[in-house]
Backbone as a printed PyTorch tensor [residue, N CA C, xyz], in Angstrom:
tensor([[[-43.7490,  42.2710, 231.2550],
         [-42.4330,  41.6630, 230.8490],
         [-41.7150,  42.9250, 230.1750]],

        [[-40.4360,  43.1450, 230.7010],
         [-39.7090,  44.3100, 230.0920],
         [-39.3090,  43.9300, 228.7110]],

        [[-39.1810,  44.8900, 227.8640],
         [-38.6390,  44.8770, 226.5500],
         [-37.5610,  45.8710, 226.3700]],

        [[-36.6130,  45.6710, 225.4190],
         [-35.5600,  46.6720, 225.2800],
         [-35.8790,  47.6200, 224.0760]],

        [[-35.8920,  48.8360, 224.3910],
         [-36.1700,  49.9480, 223.3840],
         [-35.0050,  50.9710, 223.4570]],

        [[-34.8980,  51.8040, 222.4820],
         [-34.0260,  53.0400, 222.6260],
         [-34.7490,  53.9840, 223.5140]],

        [[-33.8840,  54.4870, 224.6340],
         [-34.4360,  55.5880, 225.4930],
         [-33.8580,  56.8070, 224.9150]],

        [[-34.6550,  57.8250, 224.7690],
         [-34.2630,  59.1630, 224.2600],
         [-33.3730,  59.8940, 225.2830]],

        [[-33.7610,  59.7850, 226.5830],
         [-33.0650,  60.5300, 227.5530],
         [-31.7320,  59.7830, 228.0290]],

        [[-31.6950,  58.3850, 227.9050],
         [-30.5850,  57.7420, 228.2800],
         [-29.5460,  57.7150, 227.1220]],

        [[-30.0690,  57.7470, 225.8980],
         [-29.2380,  57.7340, 224.6950],
         [-28.8270,  56.3440, 224.3460]],

        [[-29.3660,  55.3060, 224.9670],
         [-28.9680,  53.9300, 224.7230],
         [-30.2340,  53.0480, 224.7370]],

        [[-30.0120,  51.7510, 224.3430],
         [-31.0140,  50.8030, 224.4830],
         [-31.1520,  50.3230, 225.8590]],

        [[-32.3520,  50.3870, 226.4310],
         [-32.5100,  50.0790, 227.8860],
         [-33.8710,  49.1980, 228.0930]],

        [[-33.9840,  48.4090, 229.2000],
         [-35.1600,  47.7970, 229.4160],
         [-36.3840,  48.7510, 229.7240]],

        [[-37.5480,  48.4940, 229.1690],
         [-38.7520,  49.3260, 229.3730],
         [-39.9060,  48.3360, 229.8680]],

        [[-40.8890,  48.9430, 230.6130],
         [-42.0760,  48.2100, 230.9960],
         [-43.2380,  48.9720, 230.6330]],

        [[-44.3200,  48.2900, 230.5270],
         [-45.6480,  48.9780, 230.3200],
         [-46.1630,  49.4940, 231.5870]],

        [[-47.1580,  50.4550, 231.4920],
         [-47.8330,  50.9500, 232.7100],
         [-48.3050,  49.8250, 233.5700]],

        [[-48.0120,  49.9180, 234.9470],
         [-48.3730,  48.8250, 235.8460],
         [-49.6800,  49.0230, 236.5680]],

        [[-50.1590,  50.2260, 236.6350],
         [-51.5230,  50.4530, 237.3340],
         [-52.2880,  51.5580, 236.7780]],

        [[-53.4480,  51.8780, 237.2870],
         [-54.2950,  52.9640, 236.9070],
         [-53.6640,  54.2900, 237.0070]],

        [[-52.9320,  54.5140, 238.0080],
         [-52.2400,  55.8140, 238.2330],
         [-51.3840,  56.1180, 237.0190]],

        [[-50.5210,  55.0650, 236.6740],
         [-49.5870,  55.2640, 235.5360],
         [-50.3600,  55.4680, 234.2580]],

        [[-51.3710,  54.6630, 234.0200],
         [-52.1520,  54.8110, 232.7810],
         [-52.8350,  56.0930, 232.6890]],

        [[-53.3050,  56.7240, 233.8520],
         [-53.8940,  58.0740, 233.8180],
         [-52.9340,  59.1570, 233.5620]],

        [[-51.7330,  59.0110, 234.0350],
         [-50.6220,  60.0050, 233.6550],
         [-50.4770,  59.8980, 232.1250]],

        [[-50.3180,  58.8260, 231.6490],
         [-50.1240,  58.6910, 230.1090],
         [-51.3240,  59.2230, 229.3470]],

        [[-52.5160,  58.9060, 229.8600],
         [-53.7060,  59.4660, 229.1160],
         [-53.6970,  61.0240, 229.1250]],

        [[-53.2730,  61.6600, 230.2270],
         [-53.2380,  63.0560, 230.1410],
         [-52.0820,  63.6000, 229.2940]],

        [[-50.9410,  62.9680, 229.3140],
         [-49.7930,  63.3480, 228.5240],
         [-50.1530,  63.2530, 226.9530]],

        [[-50.7160,  62.0840, 226.6510],
         [-51.0800,  61.8580, 225.3140],
         [-52.3260,  62.4400, 224.8150]],

        [[-53.0450,  63.1550, 225.7530],
         [-54.3140,  63.8610, 225.4130],
         [-55.3360,  62.8030, 224.9480]],

        [[-55.4620,  61.7740, 225.7300],
         [-56.4770,  60.6110, 225.4820],
         [-57.6000,  61.0800, 226.2720]],

        [[-58.7250,  61.4290, 225.6720],
         [-59.9470,  61.9260, 226.4070],
         [-60.7860,  60.8170, 227.1310]],

        [[-60.7650,  59.5700, 226.5820],
         [-61.6900,  58.5740, 227.1780],
         [-60.8920,  57.8480, 228.2770]],

        [[-61.6920,  57.3330, 229.2810],
         [-61.1020,  56.4640, 230.2110],
         [-60.5840,  55.1320, 229.7040]],

        [[-61.2350,  54.7270, 228.6460],
         [-60.8080,  53.3730, 228.0940],
         [-59.8380,  53.5210, 226.9620]],

        [[-59.2760,  54.6490, 226.8540],
         [-58.2650,  54.9100, 225.7950],
         [-57.0740,  53.8860, 225.9810]],

        [[-56.6030,  53.3060, 224.8880],
         [-55.4880,  52.3170, 225.0330],
         [-54.2080,  53.0590, 225.1080]],

        [[-53.5460,  52.7570, 226.3460],
         [-52.2590,  53.4170, 226.6360],
         [-51.1510,  52.3970, 226.8180]],

        [[-51.5090,  51.1270, 226.6120],
         [-50.4540,  50.1480, 226.8960],
         [-49.3880,  50.0050, 225.8180]],

        [[-49.4960,  50.8440, 224.7550],
         [-48.4210,  50.9810, 223.7730],
         [-47.3540,  51.9320, 224.2200]],

        [[-47.5300,  52.5510, 225.3740],
         [-46.4940,  53.4090, 225.9490],
         [-45.6290,  52.5600, 226.9000]],

        [[-44.3690,  52.8370, 226.9020],
         [-43.4770,  52.1190, 227.7700],
         [-42.6480,  53.0600, 228.6640]],

        [[-42.1620,  52.6120, 229.7200],
         [-41.5120,  53.4600, 230.7130],
         [-40.0820,  52.7740, 230.9570]],

        [[-39.0360,  53.6780, 230.7820],
         [-37.5850,  53.1290, 230.9540],
         [-37.4220,  52.7300, 232.3990]],

        [[-36.8980,  51.6310, 232.5880],
         [-36.5180,  51.0360, 233.9700],
         [-35.0670,  50.6590, 234.1020]],

        [[-34.2280,  51.4140, 233.4560],
         [-32.7650,  51.1070, 233.4920],
         [-32.2470,  50.9930, 234.9480]],

        [[-31.4330,  50.0590, 235.0690],
         [-30.8700,  49.9350, 236.5460],
         [-29.7720,  50.8850, 236.9610]],

        [[-29.1920,  51.5900, 235.8430],
         [-28.0760,  52.4890, 236.0550],
         [-28.5690,  53.8150, 236.6710]],

        [[-29.7610,  54.2580, 236.3290],
         [-30.1200,  55.5420, 236.7570],
         [-31.6770,  55.4910, 236.9540]],

        [[-32.3400,  56.3540, 237.5270],
         [-33.7000,  56.4660, 237.6970],
         [-34.2640,  57.3530, 236.6400]],

        [[-34.5460,  56.6400, 235.4140],
         [-34.8760,  57.4380, 234.2780],
         [-36.3050,  57.6020, 234.2030]],

        [[-37.2490,  56.6630, 234.0880],
         [-38.7170,  56.7170, 234.0480],
         [-39.2100,  57.4040, 232.8020]],

        [[-38.3710,  57.6030, 231.7170],
         [-38.7460,  58.2600, 230.5180],
         [-39.9180,  57.4760, 229.8720]],

        [[-40.8730,  58.2410, 229.4380],
         [-42.0650,  57.4830, 228.7460],
         [-41.8940,  57.6570, 227.2050]],

        [[-41.9770,  56.6020, 226.5750],
         [-41.9120,  56.5170, 225.0260],
         [-43.1850,  55.6790, 224.4980]],

        [[-43.3900,  55.8730, 223.2120],
         [-44.4290,  55.1650, 222.5680],
         [-43.6910,  53.9790, 221.9750]],

        [[-44.4970,  52.9210, 221.6850],
         [-43.8050,  51.7130, 221.2040],
         [-42.9850,  51.8620, 219.8790]],

        [[-43.5320,  52.7710, 219.0690],
         [-42.8930,  52.9910, 217.7430],
         [-42.1280,  54.3560, 217.6150]],

        [[-42.1950,  55.2450, 218.6690],
         [-41.6100,  56.4840, 218.6450],
         [-40.8380,  56.6060, 219.9620]],

        [[-39.4590,  56.8540, 219.8660],
         [-38.7400,  56.9900, 221.0890],
         [-38.9630,  58.4390, 221.7820]],

        [[-39.4390,  59.4370, 220.9990],
         [-39.7450,  60.7150, 221.5580],
         [-41.0770,  61.2320, 221.2390]],

        [[-42.0990,  60.6860, 221.8670],
         [-43.4720,  61.1420, 221.4940],
         [-43.8440,  62.4630, 222.0540]],

        [[-43.1550,  62.9990, 223.1010],
         [-43.4390,  64.2040, 223.8050],
         [-42.3110,  65.1540, 223.6320]],

        [[-42.5630,  66.3760, 223.4210],
         [-41.5040,  67.4570, 223.3830],
         [-41.8790,  68.5090, 224.3350]],

        [[-41.1650,  68.6090, 225.2970],
         [-39.9090,  67.8830, 225.7760],
         [-40.2550,  66.4990, 226.2550]],

        [[-39.2660,  65.5730, 226.3990],
         [-39.4630,  64.1970, 226.8610],
         [-40.1680,  64.3060, 228.3270]],

        [[-41.0300,  63.3780, 228.6110],
         [-41.7300,  63.3310, 229.9260],
         [-41.3430,  62.0020, 230.6570]],

        [[-41.2520,  62.1460, 231.9520],
         [-41.0010,  61.0170, 232.7930],
         [-42.1620,  60.6370, 233.6820]],

        [[-42.2670,  59.3980, 233.9580],
         [-43.3490,  58.9510, 234.9050],
         [-43.0880,  59.5120, 236.3800]],

        [[-44.0520,  60.2430, 236.9160],
         [-43.7350,  60.7670, 238.3290],
         [-43.6680,  59.5620, 239.2670]],

        [[-42.8750,  59.7590, 240.3590],
         [-42.8800,  58.8160, 241.3790],
         [-44.1860,  58.7070, 242.0140]],

        [[-44.5210,  57.5020, 242.6780],
         [-45.7170,  57.4100, 243.3300],
         [-45.7230,  58.3400, 244.5490]],

        [[-46.8110,  58.7780, 244.9270],
         [-46.7960,  59.7360, 246.1150],
         [-47.0070,  58.9900, 247.3930]]])
């Protein structure tokens, strides 16, 4: 279920969703330097604004956890 958070790259409050599959969870594990496969990554959210294809990744309590900001790659 999407929640509204401030998006660092959009500069506004936008809808965000949690990772939806193992591919997205693995991307976040690598970015967040989580070493274990069972590391909890569902506190990370992905911007899903309808105005643009943002895909910015944020932490639930920090709108810019990565410097520079990182986006969820498109599925291959």
